[in-house]
Backbone as JSON Lines, residues from 0, in Angstrom:
{"i":0,"aa":"V","n":[16.85,5.75,-2.75],"ca":[15.42,5.63,-2.49],"c":[15.2,4.63,-1.36]}
{"i":1,"aa":"Q","n":[14.39,5.03,-0.4],"ca":[14.05,4.12,0.68],"c":[12.56,4.22,0.96]}
{"i":2,"aa":"L","n":[11.93,3.05,1.07],"ca":[10.51,2.97,1.38],"c":[10.35,2.07,2.59]}
{"i":3,"aa":"V","n":[9.67,2.57,3.62],"ca":[9.52,1.81,4.86],"c":[8.05,1.74,5.23]}
{"i":4,"aa":"E","n":[7.5,0.52,5.18],"ca":[6.09,0.32,5.51],"c":[5.91,0.07,7.0]}
{"i":5,"aa":"S","n":[4.73,0.4,7.47],"ca":[4.36,0.11,8.86],"c":[2.85,-0.01,8.95]}
{"i":6,"aa":"G","n":[2.38,-0.55,10.08],"ca":[0.96,-0.59,10.33],"c":[0.29,-1.95,10.17]}
{"i":7,"aa":"G","n":[1.04,-2.93,9.71],"ca":[0.44,-4.25,9.55],"c":[0.16,-4.91,10.9]}
{"i":8,"aa":"G","n":[-0.51,-6.05,10.84],"ca":[-0.79,-6.78,12.07],"c":[-1.88,-7.8,11.87]}
{"i":9,"aa":"L","n":[-2.37,-8.31,12.99],"ca":[-3.45,-9.28,12.99],"c":[-4.77,-8.56,13.28]}
{"i":10,"aa":"V","n":[-5.77,-8.84,12.46],"ca":[-7.07,-8.19,12.63],"c":[-8.16,-9.22,12.37]}
{"i":11,"aa":"Q","n":[-9.27,-9.06,13.04],"ca":[-10.4,-9.98,12.83],"c":[-11.15,-9.63,11.56]}
{"i":12,"aa":"P","n":[-11.81,-10.6,10.95],"ca":[-12.65,-10.29,9.77],"c":[-13.63,-9.17,10.08]}
{"i":13,"aa":"G","n":[-13.75,-8.26,9.11],"ca":[-14.6,-7.09,9.3],"c":[-13.89,-5.9,9.9]}
{"i":14,"aa":"G","n":[-12.67,-6.11,10.34],"ca":[-11.91,-5.05,10.98],"c":[-11.21,-4.13,9.99]}
{"i":15,"aa":"S","n":[-10.43,-3.2,10.54],"ca":[-9.74,-2.2,9.74],"c":[-8.28,-2.09,10.15]}
{"i":16,"aa":"L","n":[-7.47,-1.68,9.19],"ca":[-6.07,-1.36,9.44],"c":[-5.68,-0.19,8.56]}
{"i":17,"aa":"R","n":[-4.68,0.55,9.03],"ca":[-4.13,1.64,8.22],"c":[-2.64,1.4,8.05]}
{"i":18,"aa":"L","n":[-2.23,1.22,6.81],"ca":[-0.81,1.05,6.49],"c":[-0.22,2.39,6.08]}
{"i":19,"aa":"S","n":[1.04,2.57,6.44],"ca":[1.76,3.77,6.04],"c":[3.09,3.4,5.42]}
{"i":20,"aa":"C","n":[3.54,4.24,4.51],"ca":[4.84,4.05,3.86],"c":[5.58,5.38,3.92]}
{"i":21,"aa":"A","n":[6.72,5.39,4.59],"ca":[7.55,6.58,4.67],"c":[8.62,6.51,3.58]}
{"i":22,"aa":"A","n":[8.68,7.54,2.75],"ca":[9.59,7.56,1.61],"c":[10.7,8.57,1.82]}
{"i":23,"aa":"S","n":[11.87,8.25,1.29],"ca":[12.99,9.18,1.37],"c":[13.96,8.89,0.23]}
{"i":24,"aa":"G","n":[14.81,9.86,-0.05],"ca":[15.84,9.68,-1.06],"c":[15.48,10.09,-2.47]}
{"i":25,"aa":"F","n":[14.28,10.65,-2.63],"ca":[13.86,11.16,-3.93],"c":[12.81,12.25,-3.7]}
{"i":26,"aa":"T","n":[12.46,12.94,-4.79],"ca":[11.48,14.02,-4.69],"c":[10.09,13.39,-4.7]}
{"i":27,"aa":"F","n":[9.61,13.07,-3.52],"ca":[8.39,12.28,-3.35],"c":[7.21,12.87,-4.13]}
{"i":28,"aa":"S","n":[7.04,14.16,-4.09],"ca":[5.87,14.79,-4.7],"c":[5.86,14.69,-6.22]}
{"i":29,"aa":"S","n":[6.94,14.23,-6.81],"ca":[7.01,14.14,-8.27],"c":[6.67,12.76,-8.81]}
{"i":30,"aa":"Y","n":[6.43,11.8,-7.94],"ca":[6.28,10.42,-8.39],"c":[5.0,9.77,-7.86]}
{"i":31,"aa":"A","n":[4.4,8.98,-8.76],"ca":[3.26,8.16,-8.36],"c":[3.72,7.08,-7.39]}
{"i":32,"aa":"M","n":[2.78,6.62,-6.59],"ca":[3.06,5.57,-5.61],"c":[2.0,4.48,-5.71]}
{"i":33,"aa":"S","n":[2.39,3.29,-5.34],"ca":[1.46,2.16,-5.39],"c":[1.62,1.29,-4.15]}
{"i":34,"aa":"W","n":[0.55,0.55,-3.86],"ca":[0.59,-0.52,-2.87],"c":[0.34,-1.83,-3.62]}
{"i":35,"aa":"Y","n":[1.16,-2.82,-3.35],"ca":[0.99,-4.17,-3.86],"c":[0.84,-5.12,-2.66]}
{"i":36,"aa":"R","n":[0.4,-6.32,-2.95],"ca":[0.36,-7.35,-1.92],"c":[0.7,-8.7,-2.53]}
{"i":37,"aa":"Q","n":[1.22,-9.57,-1.67],"ca":[1.54,-10.93,-2.11],"c":[1.11,-11.9,-1.02]}
{"i":38,"aa":"A","n":[0.15,-12.75,-1.4],"ca":[-0.32,-13.79,-0.49],"c":[0.53,-15.04,-0.67]}
{"i":39,"aa":"P","n":[0.57,-15.91,0.33],"ca":[1.38,-17.13,0.22],"c":[1.0,-17.95,-1.01]}
{"i":40,"aa":"G","n":[2.0,-18.3,-1.81],"ca":[1.77,-19.12,-2.99],"c":[1.18,-18.39,-4.17]}
{"i":41,"aa":"K","n":[1.05,-17.08,-4.06],"ca":[0.44,-16.31,-5.15],"c":[1.41,-15.24,-5.64]}
{"i":42,"aa":"E","n":[1.12,-14.73,-6.83],"ca":[1.95,-13.67,-7.38],"c":[1.62,-12.33,-6.7]}
{"i":43,"aa":"R","n":[2.59,-11.44,-6.74],"ca":[2.37,-10.1,-6.22],"c":[1.36,-9.39,-7.12]}
{"i":44,"aa":"E","n":[0.4,-8.69,-6.51],"ca":[-0.63,-8.01,-7.28],"c":[-0.77,-6.56,-6.85]}
{"i":45,"aa":"L","n":[-1.15,-5.73,-7.82],"ca":[-1.39,-4.32,-7.54],"c":[-2.69,-4.17,-6.76]}
{"i":46,"aa":"V","n":[-2.63,-3.4,-5.68],"ca":[-3.8,-3.15,-4.85],"c":[-4.36,-1.75,-5.12]}
{"i":47,"aa":"A","n":[-3.46,-0.76,-5.11],"ca":[-3.92,0.62,-5.28],"c":[-2.78,1.48,-5.82]}
{"i":48,"aa":"F","n":[-3.18,2.53,-6.54],"ca":[-2.24,3.45,-7.18],"c":[-2.7,4.88,-6.91]}
{"i":49,"aa":"I","n":[-1.72,5.77,-6.73],"ca":[-2.06,7.18,-6.58],"c":[-1.05,8.01,-7.36]}
{"i":50,"aa":"S","n":[-1.54,9.0,-8.08],"ca":[-0.67,9.85,-8.88],"c":[0.15,10.77,-7.99]}
{"i":51,"aa":"S","n":[1.09,11.46,-8.6],"ca":[2.05,12.26,-7.83],"c":[1.37,13.34,-6.98]}
{"i":52,"aa":"A","n":[0.35,13.97,-7.54],"ca":[-0.34,15.03,-6.78],"c":[-1.53,14.49,-5.99]}
{"i":53,"aa":"G","n":[-1.84,13.23,-6.2],"ca":[-2.93,12.6,-5.45],"c":[-4.3,12.71,-6.1]}
{"i":54,"aa":"G","n":[-4.36,13.32,-7.27],"ca":[-5.66,13.55,-7.89],"c":[-6.23,12.35,-8.64]}
{"i":55,"aa":"N","n":[-5.4,11.36,-8.89],"ca":[-5.83,10.18,-9.64],"c":[-5.51,8.93,-8.83]}
{"i":56,"aa":"T","n":[-6.53,8.12,-8.58],"ca":[-6.34,6.88,-7.85],"c":[-6.98,5.73,-8.62]}
{"i":57,"aa":"K","n":[-6.42,4.56,-8.45],"ca":[-6.97,3.35,-9.06],"c":[-6.86,2.21,-8.05]}
{"i":58,"aa":"Y","n":[-7.81,1.27,-8.16],"ca":[-7.87,0.16,-7.22],"c":[-8.11,-1.16,-7.92]}
{"i":59,"aa":"A","n":[-7.6,-2.22,-7.33],"ca":[-7.97,-3.55,-7.79],"c":[-9.45,-3.76,-7.51]}
{"i":60,"aa":"E","n":[-10.11,-4.53,-8.38],"ca":[-11.54,-4.75,-8.22],"c":[-11.86,-5.36,-6.86]}
{"i":61,"aa":"S","n":[-10.98,-6.2,-6.38],"ca":[-11.21,-6.92,-5.12],"c":[-11.22,-6.02,-3.89]}
{"i":62,"aa":"V","n":[-10.69,-4.8,-4.02],"ca":[-10.63,-3.91,-2.84],"c":[-11.43,-2.62,-3.03]}
{"i":63,"aa":"K","n":[-12.02,-2.44,-4.19],"ca":[-12.78,-1.22,-4.45],"c":[-13.9,-1.06,-3.43]}
{"i":64,"aa":"G","n":[-14.02,0.16,-2.9],"ca":[-15.06,0.43,-1.91],"c":[-14.66,0.08,-0.5]}
{"i":65,"aa":"R","n":[-13.53,-0.64,-0.33],"ca":[-13.09,-1.02,1.01],"c":[-11.76,-0.36,1.38]}
{"i":66,"aa":"F","n":[-10.89,-0.18,0.39],"ca":[-9.56,0.4,0.62],"c":[-9.5,1.81,0.05]}
{"i":67,"aa":"T","n":[-8.72,2.66,0.71],"ca":[-8.5,4.02,0.23],"c":[-7.01,4.35,0.32]}
{"i":68,"aa":"I","n":[-6.46,4.76,-0.82],"ca":[-5.07,5.18,-0.84],"c":[-5.03,6.71,-0.76]}
{"i":69,"aa":"S","n":[-4.06,7.22,-0.03],"ca":[-3.89,8.67,0.09],"c":[-2.41,8.97,0.28]}
{"i":70,"aa":"R","n":[-2.06,10.22,0.12],"ca":[-0.66,10.62,0.3],"c":[-0.59,12.0,0.92]}
{"i":71,"aa":"D","n":[0.52,12.23,1.63],"ca":[0.81,13.53,2.21],"c":[2.18,13.94,1.67]}
{"i":72,"aa":"N","n":[2.19,14.81,0.67],"ca":[3.46,15.19,0.04],"c":[4.31,16.07,0.95]}
{"i":73,"aa":"A","n":[3.73,16.66,1.96],"ca":[4.5,17.44,2.92],"c":[5.27,16.53,3.88]}
{"i":74,"aa":"K","n":[4.72,15.33,4.11],"ca":[5.35,14.38,5.05],"c":[6.02,13.21,4.34]}
{"i":75,"aa":"N","n":[5.95,13.19,3.01],"ca":[6.55,12.09,2.23],"c":[6.01,10.73,2.66]}
{"i":76,"aa":"T","n":[4.7,10.66,2.81],"ca":[4.09,9.39,3.19],"c":[2.91,9.05,2.26]}
{"i":77,"aa":"V","n":[2.72,7.78,2.08],"ca":[1.55,7.27,1.37],"c":[0.88,6.25,2.28]}
{"i":78,"aa":"N","n":[-0.44,6.31,2.34],"ca":[-1.19,5.49,3.27],"c":[-2.19,4.6,2.54]}
{"i":79,"aa":"L","n":[-2.56,3.52,3.2],"ca":[-3.6,2.65,2.68],"c":[-4.55,2.34,3.83]}
{"i":80,"aa":"E","n":[-5.73,2.89,3.75],"ca":[-6.78,2.64,4.74],"c":[-7.57,1.43,4.27]}
{"i":81,"aa":"M","n":[-7.63,0.4,5.11],"ca":[-8.26,-0.85,4.72],"c":[-9.41,-1.15,5.67]}
{"i":82,"aa":"N","n":[-10.61,-1.25,5.13],"ca":[-11.81,-1.53,5.92],"c":[-12.47,-2.82,5.45]}
{"i":83,"aa":"S","n":[-13.36,-3.32,6.28],"ca":[-14.1,-4.56,5.96],"c":[-13.16,-5.66,5.51]}
{"i":84,"aa":"L","n":[-12.1,-5.83,6.23],"ca":[-11.1,-6.82,5.86],"c":[-11.64,-8.23,5.97]}
{"i":85,"aa":"N","n":[-11.19,-9.08,5.06],"ca":[-11.58,-10.49,5.1],"c":[-10.33,-11.35,4.94]}
{"i":86,"aa":"P","n":[-10.42,-12.64,5.22],"ca":[-9.23,-13.5,5.17],"c":[-8.5,-13.47,3.83]}
{"i":87,"aa":"K","n":[-9.21,-13.19,2.74],"ca":[-8.55,-13.13,1.43],"c":[-7.61,-11.94,1.31]}
{"i":88,"aa":"D","n":[-7.71,-10.99,2.23],"ca":[-6.8,-9.84,2.23],"c":[-5.48,-10.15,2.94]}
{"i":89,"aa":"T","n":[-5.36,-11.34,3.52],"ca":[-4.13,-11.72,4.19],"c":[-2.99,-11.79,3.18]}
{"i":90,"aa":"A","n":[-1.93,-11.03,3.46],"ca":[-0.8,-10.95,2.53],"c":[0.29,-10.07,3.15]}
{"i":91,"aa":"V","n":[1.43,-10.06,2.5],"ca":[2.44,-9.05,2.79],"c":[2.17,-7.88,1.85]}
{"i":92,"aa":"Y","n":[2.08,-6.7,2.42],"ca":[1.77,-5.5,1.64],"c":[3.05,-4.68,1.44]}
{"i":93,"aa":"Y","n":[3.25,-4.27,0.18],"ca":[4.46,-3.55,-0.2],"c":[4.13,-2.18,-0.79]}
{"i":94,"aa":"C","n":[4.93,-1.23,-0.43],"ca":[4.91,0.09,-1.02],"c":[5.86,0.08,-2.21]}
{"i":95,"aa":"C","n":[5.53,0.81,-3.27],"ca":[6.32,0.73,-4.49],"c":[6.31,2.05,-5.24]}
{"i":96,"aa":"T","n":[7.42,2.37,-5.87],"ca":[7.48,3.5,-6.78],"c":[8.51,3.22,-7.86]}
{"i":97,"aa":"T","n":[8.4,3.95,-8.96],"ca":[9.37,3.87,-10.05],"c":[10.03,5.22,-10.23]}
{"i":98,"aa":"V","n":[11.33,5.26,-10.03],"ca":[12.1,6.49,-10.16],"c":[13.18,6.27,-11.21]}
{"i":99,"aa":"N","n":[13.16,7.09,-12.26],"ca":[14.15,6.97,-13.34],"c":[14.22,5.54,-13.86]}
{"i":100,"aa":"I","n":[13.06,4.99,-14.19],"ca":[12.82,3.65,-14.77],"c":[13.21,2.5,-13.85]}
{"i":101,"aa":"R","n":[13.66,2.78,-12.65],"ca":[13.97,1.69,-11.72],"c":[12.84,1.57,-10.7]}
{"i":102,"aa":"V","n":[12.45,0.33,-10.45],"ca":[11.37,0.05,-9.5],"c":[11.95,-0.19,-8.12]}
{"i":103,"aa":"Y","n":[11.37,0.49,-7.13],"ca":[11.81,0.35,-5.75],"c":[10.67,-0.21,-4.9]}
{"i":104,"aa":"W","n":[11.03,-1.1,-3.99],"ca":[10.06,-1.74,-3.09],"c":[10.48,-1.52,-1.64]}
{"i":105,"aa":"G","n":[9.48,-1.45,-0.78],"ca":[9.77,-1.5,0.64],"c":[9.98,-2.94,1.07]}
{"i":106,"aa":"Q","n":[10.19,-3.12,2.37],"ca":[10.46,-4.47,2.89],"c":[9.16,-5.25,3.11]}
{"i":107,"aa":"G","n":[8.05,-4.55,3.1],"ca":[6.75,-5.2,3.27],"c":[6.29,-5.22,4.71]}
{"i":108,"aa":"T","n":[4.97,-5.27,4.88],"ca":[4.37,-5.4,6.21],"c":[3.27,-6.45,6.14]}
{"i":109,"aa":"Q","n":[3.28,-7.35,7.1],"ca":[2.34,-8.47,7.08],"c":[0.97,-8.04,7.61]}
{"i":110,"aa":"V","n":[-0.05,-8.39,6.84],"ca":[-1.44,-8.21,7.27],"c":[-2.09,-9.59,7.33]}
{"i":111,"aa":"T","n":[-2.59,-9.93,8.48],"ca":[-3.26,-11.22,8.67],"c":[-4.67,-10.97,9.17]}
{"i":112,"aa":"V","n":[-5.64,-11.49,8.41],"ca":[-7.04,-11.35,8.78],"c":[-7.55,-12.73,9.21]}
{"i":113,"aa":"S","n":[-7.83,-12.85,10.49],"ca":[-8.22,-14.15,11.02],"c":[-8.96,-13.96,12.34]}
{"i":114,"aa":"S","n":[-9.89,-14.88,12.59],"ca":[-10.6,-14.86,13.86],"c":[-9.91,-15.78,14.87]}
C-alpha cells in the first residue's frame, strides 16, 4: 500500500487549496479513505472521511461547510478541497486508509495559512 499526498503550500487567510492523495497497492475502490491533520504540538485529528463508493462522507465540526472530500475510483485518488482557510487550519495533512486491519499513512503535505 502506498499513499502519496500533494497540493499543500502557503495560502493567505480566506484562500483555498486542493489536496490530492494518489493510492496504489490495493483495491482502492473497496476501501474507505480519510484525511487527518496534525498541527505543531497537537495530536493528529480526523478531518474528513469518505466511504468506498463515495456515498457517505463525514467531517470534523471545525471544517464543516468549508472542506469537501471526494474520490475518483477510476484514478485511485482522494481529494480534499479546502476553502475559507484560516490560520487554525495550519498543519501537516495526511491521507489514511485501513486495509486488512492495518492502518496506512501517507508522508503528509504541509498546509500553512498565513498572511
